[in-house]
N, C-alpha and C positions, 0 to 999 in steps of 0.2 A: 643281248645277254649271252653268256657262255652256253647255257643249257639249250638255247634255241638252235644252236649249231647241230646238235645231235638229233633233233626231230626229223624223222623220215630217213635217217641214215641206217645202213646195214653194217654191223660190226661182227668181226670174228675174233674171239678171245681165247687164248690158251692160258691155263693156270687159273681158270675162273672159279675153281672150287678150293683154291689155296687161300692163305691168309690175306695177301694183297688183293688177289683177284676177286675174292668174295666182297671185300669192302668196295672195290671198284664197281662191280656189278650193282651192288646195293645203291651206291651213290648215283650211278647213271640212271637206273630204273626208277629211283625215287624222285629224280629231278627233271627227267626228259622223256620224250616219247619216240625212241628210235623205231624204225620200221621193223627191224628184227635184230636180235643179238644171238649169234651162234657161239656156243661154248663147247670147246673140246674137252672131254673128260673120259678117261678110261673107266669103263663100267656104266657109262651112259647116265641117264637122268636119275636112276635109283641111287647110284653112288654119289652124284653131285648133291642130291637132296639130303642124303645121310650126312655129308660133310658140312653142308650149310647149317643143318639142324644141330650139329655138334658145336658149331662156333657162335651161333646167333640165338637169342631168345626167340620162342615161337612167334611172338607178335612182330618181331623184326625180320625173321626169316621169311615171313609171308610175302614180303616185297619180291623175293626171288621165287619161292616155291609156287606162288599163285599167279605169277606173271604170265600173260598171254603173249608177251613180246620176246620171250626167251626160249631158245631151242637148244637142248643139249645133244651133242653128237658123240656117239660112242667111238672113241679112237684115241690115239696117243702119238706123240712126236717120236720120230726116229731118224735114221740116216737116209730116209727117202721122203719125198714130198707127199706120199699117199696118206700118211697118218692113219693107216688101217681103215680108211673111209672108202665107200663105194665110188666108182668113177663118176656116176651121175651127181653125187654129192660134191665131189671136187669141182666138177664143171659148174654146178650151181653157185658155189662159193666164188669161183673165179669170175662169174658173170654178174654177181650182185653186190659183193662186199666193197664198202668204201674205206673202212678203217680196220686194220689188223693190230691187235695189242697182244704182244708175245710176253706174257707174264709168268709162263710156266718155267720154273727153275728153282729147285731147292738149293739152299746154300750148303754146298758140299765141301767143307773146309778140309776134311781129312782125306779126300780122294786124290789119287795120283793124276798127273797131267794126262796120261793115257786114258784113264777112266773118264776124265772130264771131256776128252775129245769125243767120246761116244755119247755122254749124257748131257753135255752143255753145248759144245761147239757145233758138231755135225747137225743136230736137230735145228739149231738156230739158223744155220746157213741154208739148210734145205727149205725152211719156212720162208726165209728171205727171198730165195730164188722163186719160190711159188708165188708169193705175194706180189712180186714185181711184175708178174704177168697179168695181174688184174687190170682190166681196162679202166675201171672206175676208181682205182686206188687213190685216196687222198692222203692217207698217212699210214706209215708202218712204224709201230712203236716197239722198241727192243729194250728190255730191262737189263741193265748192267749193274755195276756197283761203284760207289764213289771210291772204294778201296782198290779199284783196278789200277790206281796209280800209287798204291801204298809203298811201292819200292822207293818212292821219292824221299821217304823218311831216312833211308840208308844212304842216299846220295847227297843229302843236304846236311849242313851243320846247324841249321836253325832248330830251335826247340818248338817252333810253330810253323809247319810247312804249308805254304800256300799252294792250293790246287785249283786251277782255272777250269772252265768248261770247254776243254779242248783235248786233242790227242797229244800225249807226250811220247815222242819217238824214243826208241830204246837204244839208238846208236847216236846219231847226230840230228840236230834240228832240220838239217837240209836233206835228210834221207827221204826216199820215196817210200813212205810207210805203207802204201798199198802193195807195192812189190815185195817189200820185206815181210809183210803179213802173209802173202802167198807162199813165199819161200819157207817161212817158219811153220806154216800150217802143213806143208808137205813133210817137213822134218818131224813134226809132232806125230803125224799119221804113220810115218815109217819107223821112228825110233822111240817115240814117247816123250821126246824133249826137243829143244831147239837151242841153237847157240845163244840167242838173245835171252832166253829164259835162264840158261846156265850162267850168264854173265851178270845177272841182276838178282838182288836178294828180295824176292817177293815174300810176304808173310806166309802165303799158302799158294799151291798150284792154282787154286780157284781164282785168285786175283789176276794172275797172268792169263788164265783161260779167258776171263772177261776182257782183259786188255786186248788180247789177240782177236777175240770175236768182234769187238767194236770195230777194229780196223778192217776185218774181213767183210763185215756188213757194209761199211762205208765203201770198200773197194767194189762190192757188187753193185751198189746203187750208183756209184760214180761211173762205172762202166756203161750203165744204161742212162746216164744223164738224168738221174732222178734223186739227186741229193736233197732237193727240196721236199721230198716225200718222207724222209726218215727222221724220226725223233728217238734219240737214245737217252733213256732216263737212268741216272746214277743215284740210287738211294744210299744213304749212309747206314748206320745201325738202326734198324727199324724197331720202333717201340709201340706200345699200346696207343689206341686212338685218344686224342684229346676230347673229342665230342661225338664223332660219327663212325659207325652206325649207332654206337652208344659210348659214353665215357669208359675207357678201360678195355675196349674191344681188343682181344689178342688171342693167340693160341700159345700153348705151352712151348711148342717148338719154334715159333716164329719170331720170338724176341730174345736176342742174345743176352741182354743184361739181366733178363729174368733167369736164364740158365746160370749166370754168374752168381746171382743172389741166392739161388737154391744151393749151389755148391758151397758158397761161403757160409751159409746158415749151418751146415753140418761139419764145417772144418774143425777138427779136434785140437789143433795147435794154438799157440799164442801169437803166431805171426803168419802173415800171408806174403810170400816173396814175389815181388813184381820187378820188372826192369824198365828203366827210363834213363835218358840222358839229360832230362830237365834238372836244373839246379834245385828247384822246389817242386817235385813231381805232383804232390797233392794239389797244389794251386795251379801249376802250369800245364800238366798233362790233362787232356780233355777227352770227353766222350761225346761224339756227335750222334746223339740218339734222336731220330726224327719220328714223330707220331705217324702212324700208318695213314690217317685221314689227310695229313698234309701231303704225303706221297701221292695218294689218289687224286686229290684236287689239283696238284701240280701237273700230273699227267693229263687229266681231262681238260684243264684250262689251256695248257700249251698246245694240245691238239686242236682245240677250238680256235685258238688265236693264230694258228698257222706256223708255230715255231718249228724249226728244223735243227738238226745237229745235236749237240750234247747239252743236257740240262741236269744240274744237280738237284736232287730231292733230299735236302739236308736241313738241319737246324741252323747251321752256319755260325759265324762268329758271334752273333748277337744272342743266340739261344742255346748253344752247346753247354755242356756241364763240365765243371772241373771234377777231378777224381774225388776230391774232398766233399763236394756237394753230393755226389752219388753215394759215397761211403756214409755220410751223415744220414741220408734217407734210409740206407740199408740197415744201419744199426737200430733204427727205430722199429724195424720189423721183426727183429729177433726176440722171441718170447723171453728167453733167459739172458739177462745182461751178461756181457762178455767183453773183456777188454783186449781182444786181439788187435794187433797193430799191423799196419801195412809196412812191410820191410822192403825198402827200395834198393836195388842194385843196379850198377851200370852195365850189367851183363847183356849179352845178345838176346834178342827176342826168341831165339830157338833154344836157349839154354835149358838143360834138363833140370836145373835147380829151381826153376820158377814153379809157382803154384800151377796145378794142372789146368785151370781155366786160362791163366796167362799163356801157357804153352799152346792151348787150343786157339785162343782168339788173337794172340800175338800183339794186337794194336793197343792193348791196355798199357798205358805209360807213354803213348805217343800223343801228338797234337797236330791236327790238320785243320787249316783254315780254308774250308771249301767255299769257293765263290758261288754266289746266288744271283749274279748280275742279270741273267735272263729273266728270272722270276721277278726281280725288283722292277725291271723295265715293263713287264706285262702288268704288274700290279699298278704301276703308274698309268698305264693306258686304260685300266679298268676303274680308275677313280670314280666313285659315285655309283658304280655298277657291281661292286664286289659282293654285295649281299651277304650271304652266309658262307662264302668261300673260305676254305681253310688253307691258305697259301703259305702261312708261316706258323711255326710252333708257338704255342701260348705259354710263356714263362712268367705270367703275372703272379702266379702263386709259387710257393716253395716246392721244389721237386719232391715227389713222393712215390713210393712203391705200393701204397695201400690198395690200389685198384687191381693189382696183379697178385694178390695174396693166394687166390685159388690156384693159379698157375705155378707160383713158387712152391706151394705145398705139393702139387702133383709132380713137379720136376725133382723136388727133394726126395720124394719116395723113390723115383727112378734112380737118382744118384745113390741113395742108400743101398738099393738092391745091387747096383753095379759094383759097389764096394763091399758087398756081402755084410752090410750092417743091418740091424733091425729096422724095418720100415717105420716103426713107431717113433724113430728119431725125428721124422718129419713133423709128427704131431707135437712132439715135445718142444721143438725149436721154432716152428713156423706158426704164424698167426692164421686163423681161419678166414677164408675168403667167401665170397658169395657164389652160389651155384647159378647155372643158367636160369633155373626156375625162379630164384630170388631176383635175378637181374630182370626177368620178364615183368615181374610186378613193378619193379622200379621204373622200367622203360614205359609201361602203360601209365604209371602215375605221372 
């Protein structure tokens, strides 16, 4: 079984107090018995416990807060491999860790490429170099994004762009993308940009930063003949959990479509302007929102099964949503009925005329067919052994936003404040959700 693989293993996890990391640790510790799990968290155990308790009902959080297998290390990633940890701790990790999971990275869509070189790229590269020195290393997991290749929307004429689990070079298919990555990284460090970035229309600098970091990570491991040790996970738009740790598990900041719902709830006009080249955008434009528990299980299963290279953690062609499906679910959540329409334009995704959420997220109005071939193959190998694994999104029921009402309300308050509107607007337009205390009773039941 998958979970047996982790018994007796030593893991080092970054981002373990974040949205994905919390779900990953909960799943790992509730299903297996690793020898030790080290979690890097600025502020140490007190800060990690505070964050876990803010995201999980008490009875669920106990899996983490009461665990004797988990050790929180007070440190943070930076542009050196020390992570603000004592030398003896660094040597201990180097000598004992089998699996490194680098899940620490907030989605910084508004940051410049120069800023991302410090917050995303350099820390990831430093951790990669450090992990590759571990004599017992079995797997290094790096979290990227499925939208690292979102520039393909602009280079394709299709209304549904296929993206496979591979690297897409930014010049020609025959280029040495390891060398081009090194050249581009030097350019980004010195100028804050690169020729290949300037030549392509990425929705955000963040997408290119992940594209470049993927290549740099692969360049480092290739140089050391350890390509079989690296797994790069590409989640799409992460959404609330289908089932685990509990149905609807989410954070206010961790699920982009929740932010969209909150902003649309308070929209004062009669239309919301979006951009798409699809002939029938409502039906043809899609949103690939993947439940966080599907992301977590794909990571843990692929590590256990020895998968290397690039793997999409997505809903895929079978389970992604049309914009109309999402919009229908959204309208059910607004307390006061309102007949605002989606107004589609053929404009550019950078157009200032779009609704502010379309300007922020850019990919609204696009459609990507992300391949899931590696997960399909693993699922076939596990036939009869899958148990309660969440490898694919469950779309057996109509899509709904009702489990995220609490977070929509919270984000609507923030949205109102940022626009200098009365905070009571959120109460007027948003339905009331369940608090963590109420969820705890539900989980216990």
